[in-house]
N, C-alpha and C positions, 0 to 999 in steps of 0.2 A: 663719378668723380670722387677723388680723395677728399675726405672731410678735413677741413682745416680748423685749427684752434683759434678762437677769437682773441684779439689783443687783451692782455690782462687776465686771461683765463688759463689756469694750469691744465696740462694734459690729463692729469688724473681726474679732472672734473668733467671730462667728456663722457658722453653716454657709454656705459659699459655694455659689452656683449651679453646676451642672456646666459645665465649660469646653467650648466648641464649636469646631468647625473646618469648613471647606468641603470637606475630603477625604471621600470616600465611606465609609460604615460598613463596606462589603464591597467590597473591591477586585476580587474575582472577578466580581461583577455588572457593574461598570462596564467591566471588561475585555471581557466578553462583548458588551456593547452597543457598545463601541468597534470590535470586530471586525465587527459587523453594519453599523455606519456606514461603515467602510472598504469592505466588500463592496458596499454600496449606492452609494458614491461611484464605485467602479470601473464599476459598471453604468451609472451616470448619464452618464458620459463615453463609455463604450463604445457605448451605444445612443442617443447624442444625435441621430443622423439620423432616428430613429424618432419623435421628438417634433416638434411644430410649432416653427417658428423663434420664434414669440411667440404667446401666447393671452391673451384677456381673462379677468380674474378674475370669477367669479360673485359675486353679492351676499353669499352666506353667507361667502365667503372674505374679502371686504372687511370684513364685520361682525366677523370673528375678530380683526382688528387694532384693534378699538375696545373690547376687553375691559378691565376695570378692573385697576388695579395689584394683582398677586398678594401677598397678605399671608402666606399659609401655603404650605408646601411642596407640590410636585407630584412624583410619581414621575418619575424621569428618563426612563424608557421612554415615558411619556405625553407628556413634553415633546418628545422626539425625534419621536414620531408627529405631533405638531402641526407641527413643522418640516418633516417630509417631505411632509405633505399640503398645507400652506398656504404654505410658503416655497419649497422646492425645486421644487415643481411649477409655479411661476409666475415664472420668472426674467426678467431683462431680455432675455436671449437671446444675448448677445455671444459665448458659447462655441459657438453653433450654426454649422455651416458656411455657412449662407446668411444670416448676419447681416452686413450691410455698411453700417449706419447710422453717421453721424458718423465717428469714427476711434478704434476701441476696443482692438484686440488681443483675443485669444481665450483667454488663460490656458493653463495646462498642468498636468497632474496632479502631476508632480514638484514644481513650484513650490508647489502646494497642500500637499503633504507638508511642504515647507520652511516654509510659513506655520504649519502645525500644530506642527512641532517648535520653531519660534521662540516660539510662544505657550506651549508646555509649559515651555521653558527660562525664559521670562518676564523676560529681561534688559531693562533700560532702557538705551537707546543714547545717553544723554546723554554718555557717555564712561566713562573708567576703565580699569583694567587687567584685562580679561577677554576671553575668546575672541570673544564676539560683536562687541566693539568692533574687534578686529583684523580680523575677517572683513568688517565694514563698510568698513574702510579698504582691504581688498583688492579689494572690488567697485568702489570709487571708482577704484583704480589700474587695474582692468580697463577701466572706462569711458574713462579717459584714454587707454589704449593703443588701444582700438577707434577713437577719434576722432583719434589722432595728437597728443594734447596732451602737453606736456613732463611729465616725472616730477615736477618741482618744483611743478607746479600743484596746486590744492586742489579739493575738491568736497564735496558733501553730498547725502545721499539725503533726499528730501522726498516729499510726498503725490502730486505730479503736475506737469504742465507749468505750470499757473498759478503755483504756488509756486516752481518752479524758475526761471521767468522773473522773478518778483519778487525772488528772491535776486540774480540777475545784475544786474538793473537797479538794485537798492539799492546794490550795490558801485559800479556806474557812477556813480550820483548822488553818492555820497560822495567818489569819486576825482576827479570833475571839478568839484566845487562851489567849490573855491578857499578854503574855510574848513572848520572842524571842525563839520560838520553835526550830529554826535551831541551836541555840547556846546551849540551855539548855535541849532540849528534851521534850517528852510528859509527862514524870514523873513530871516535874516541873509545869505543868498546874494547877493553883490553884483549879479550879472546873472542874470535869469531863464534857467533851463536849458531847452534844447530837445532833444527826442528825435525821431528820424525813422524811420518805417516806411512800408511800402507801404499802399495803400488796401485791400490784402487781409490786413493784419496781424490777428492773433487779438484778440478782444475782451478777453482777459486783460491786454493791455498798457494798455488804458484803465484797467482796475481798478488796475493797478500805479501808473500816474501819479497816480491819485486817492489811493491808499494812501500814496504817497511824499510827499504834500502838495504836489505840483507842479500838479495839476489836469489835466483832459482837454486843455486848450488847449496844454499843454506838448508834446503828441504831435502832430507834423506828419505827416499822411497824404499820402504822395507818390503820384502817379499811376503806373500800370503800363503796360508795353508789350503787344504782341499776345499774348505768352506769359504774361501776368499776373505778370511780374517787375518789381521796382521800376525805374522809369525813372531811369537814372543821371544824365542831363543835367538832368532836373527836380529831382533830389535836390541836385545841385551848386548849382543856381540858388537853391533854398530855403535852403541853408546860407549862401550868400553874402548873400542878402537879410536873413536873420535876424541875421547878424553885423553887417551895416551898420546894422541897426535897434537895436543895442545889446543884443541877446540873446546867449546863450552856447550855441552848438551843442555838445552834450555827448556824444551817443550815437547811433549808427546801429543800428537793430534790423533785422537781416537775417532773412529767413524761409527756412528750408530745408524746404519742404513746406507750402504754404498750405492752410488747411482747405477752401476751396472747390474748388480744382482740383489741389492738389499741386504748384504752381509752386515753383521753387527760384530765389531771387535769385542774381545773379552774385556769388558769394562772393569770388573773387580780386579783382575790381574794387572791391568794397566794402571789402575789407581794405586795398587800396592807398589808397582815398579816406580811410579812417579814419586812416591814418598821415599822409597829406598834410595833413589838416585837424586833426590832433591831437585826435581824438575816440575814444571807446570804441566797440568793435565787439562787439555782443551778437548771438548767433545763436539764434533760436527754432527749434530743431531737434527739437521734440517729435514731428513726423511723420517728418522725413527724415534726421535726423542719423545714424541707424544704417545708412543706406545705405553708410556707410564700410566696413562689413564685407561688403557684397554684391559679389561679384566682377564681375558684368556691369554694375553700375550705380554703383559707388563714385565714378566720375569725375564724376557729377552734383553731388557735394558737395565736390569738390576746393576747398581753401581754407578749409574750416571749422576746420582745425587752427590757423589764424592768428588766430582770434577771441580777444577778451579774456575772454569768458564765453560759455557755451553751455548751453541748457536741452534736456534729452532725457528720454524716457519709456521706461524698461524695460518698463512694462506695456503698451506698444504692440508694437513689432517684436521685443522679446525675450519677449513674451507672459507676463510675470510676472503672477501674480494681483494684482488691484488692492489697494492702490495703491502705485505705485513710480515716482517721478520722480527726476531727478538734475540738479543744477546743478554745472557745472565752471567754475572761475575760474583764469585763467593766473597772476595775481599772488596768491599765497597770503597774503602779508602784508596786502594790501588787503582780501582776503576776511575774514580773521580780524579785522582792525581795524574792519570795518563792524559786527560783531555781538558781539564778545567783551565780556563783563562778568564779573569774577571777585570775587564777594563772599567774605567770610571762610569761609563754609560750603562753598564750591566751590573752595578753593585746592588745588593739587596737593601731594602729600606725597612724601618721599624714598623711601618703600617702601609696600607695601600696595596696596589697591584704587585709591586716588587717585594712584598713581604713574604716571600716563599722561595723555595729552592729553584734554581735555574736548571731545568732538565737538559739543556744543551751542554752542560758540563760533563756529561757522560758519553759523549760521542763527537762526531765531526761536524754535524749540522748545527748551526745556530738557529736557523729557521727550520721548524719541524712541523709537518702536517699532523692533523688530528687522526692518527691511524687507529687509536684505541677503541673508538666508539663502535666500529663495525665488528670488532672482536667481542666487545663487552655485550652488545645487544643480542648477538646470536647465542652466546653462552648463557645469558639470562633467559632467553626464550626457551632453549632446548635443554639446558643443563649439561654439565660436563659428562655425566654418565652416558648420555645418548651419543656424544661424540666418541666416547670410548667404545661403545657397542658398534658404531660405524667402522671404526678402525679394525675391530675383530672381524666384522663382516667382510671387509675388503681382503683381509688375510685369508679368510675361509674361501672366498671366491678365487683367489690366486691358487690355492691348493686344489680346488675343483678344476680349474683350467689345467694345471700341471697334470692331474690325474687323467683328464681327457686326452691330453697330448701323449702321455705315456701309453695309453691304450690304442692309439692310432698309428698303424704301421707307416703311414706316409709322413709323420711328424716325429721330431725328436727334441728332447730337452737338451740344452747346451750347458746348463748349470743347474745345480739344485735350486729349487724355488726359494727365494729369500723374502721373508715377510710378504709383501704384496707385489712383488716383481717376478715375472716369469720370462726367461730367455729361452727361445726355441727356434726351430727352423723347419722348413719343408725339406725333406731328406734329399730328393733328387740324387739318389745314390749313384746313378750312372754318370753323373757329371763330375768334372773336376772342381776343386775349391773355388776358382774364379767364376766359373759358369754357375755354380751353385749359389754363390753370393749374388750374381746378377739376377738369377731367378727369384731369390728371396726379396731383393730390393724391388723388383718389378711387382711382386705380390703386394708389398707394402704400399707402393705408389698407386696401384690400382684400387686397393682398399680405400685409400684417401680420395682418389678421383671419382670413384663411384659413390662416395659419401657414406660407405658402410661403417668404417671404423678408422681411427687414427692411431697407428703404432709408430714407434721409432725403431732404429736399429743400432747395433753396437758390435764390438768385437771383444770376445771374452777369451783370453789366453789363445789368441790366434784364430779363433773360430768366429766367423761372422754369424750373426743371428738377429732375429726379430725380438723386440723387447716390449712387453706389456706391463705397464705400471698402473695398478688399479688403485689410484688415490681418488676415488670418485664415488660420492654418496648416491648417485643415481644409477650406477651399474647394477644389473641383475645377472643371475646365472644364465638366463635365456640369452642375454647379450653375448656372453662368452661362448655359449654353444653355437650361436650364429657365427661368431668369429672363426671357430674351428672349421665349421662347414664351408665358409667362404674361402679360407686359406686353402683348403683341400681342392675346392672347385677351381680357384685361380691357378694353383700349382699344376693341376692336371691340364688345364687349358693352355698354359704357357709351355709345358713340356711337349704337348702334342702339336703345337703350332709349327 
């Protein structure tokens, strides 16, 4: 029966429902489960080689993810069992030593502990006077030091390369527009802005142009030379042509490590051109910027320190757990001026929690996760020198793979190996281009389905190929030798079928 309120009694005086919390009723139980989870996590990484690089999910696992919204509680032990059986057992695979698809990075255990501790602390990195905000700033300072950026430059941690590039290009747009774009909008820009990148530029730059209200046509794709680097003469011609047509050349997008082949544009020459043409130089360094810390290969990105802005990804060559991107901007005032909004509820105070800089004023997010700790803790544990050696190690492994392919009559390189990316294919010389592509795709899919290795594929100047991106600190030369042997075996099997 519904409880009634006695005459003369206020409803607020009726007995209240018990107050609840999300904390466990018995901390000892959750502590025991936590120890078990940590033990399982250590074993998960320790034994990663014993598992397939990837495996297909059976129907019953896919059906598990179609379950209805849970309305009532489930014991946490049962919840963890579901995670272990249905989530942890079927990963993307990028922590596996033979995962070489796209360009991922392979995480690290210490970084995972940092992610856990960041979540336990629960700080919002919008800013304020607290330790997490200071640590965030320290990681930005370390990124500046690794790339040779000046101490007065600014930066922000973001989700990844796409967002880091958007941050840099937004500052470029606002700095070169000639008007207050934030107040008046892009329609008031007196001359249409033009941005220039190579025909190998990442697709996120098209998204950035569209998001910035400039449109895809604002991005001029310039041809590349034999090494897939932006053609400097063609770039100069395009800039002059556009300026003569009444357009406003605003920004050069240099690439330090293209997705297809790992090519690195001539950064010193582009820096000189940007100065000469009074343009912004943005470097998409999500693949190659951190070569700056690699002793044997840092010369490949010489000149990156002259950029006006750089995008880089600690979740790639620093192997931070996803997600962790970073945008650096030389002109800190221009950076803050592009994003800062200070309503009365986010004003600073002379003392207390709000007596510090608001980090959200350097990007699009007001609420920001504590991404910095997982980067910081791994850099402290291993030291930047070790990460540099690992980068050199991956590049040496790519050259070893390319040499093996060069010696093998059944395989061929499709492009010169660039840093740690190798593009090749099974020859199948007797087949036409379409059937050769089908054969190589079948090789790629069987490698995945058999759990041997995970590659991706691409098309380089009209030639389809398999693509191996060795951004993996667990990879060994023996893994690459196995890859070559398995590609040849599968190619022969498919040809003879």
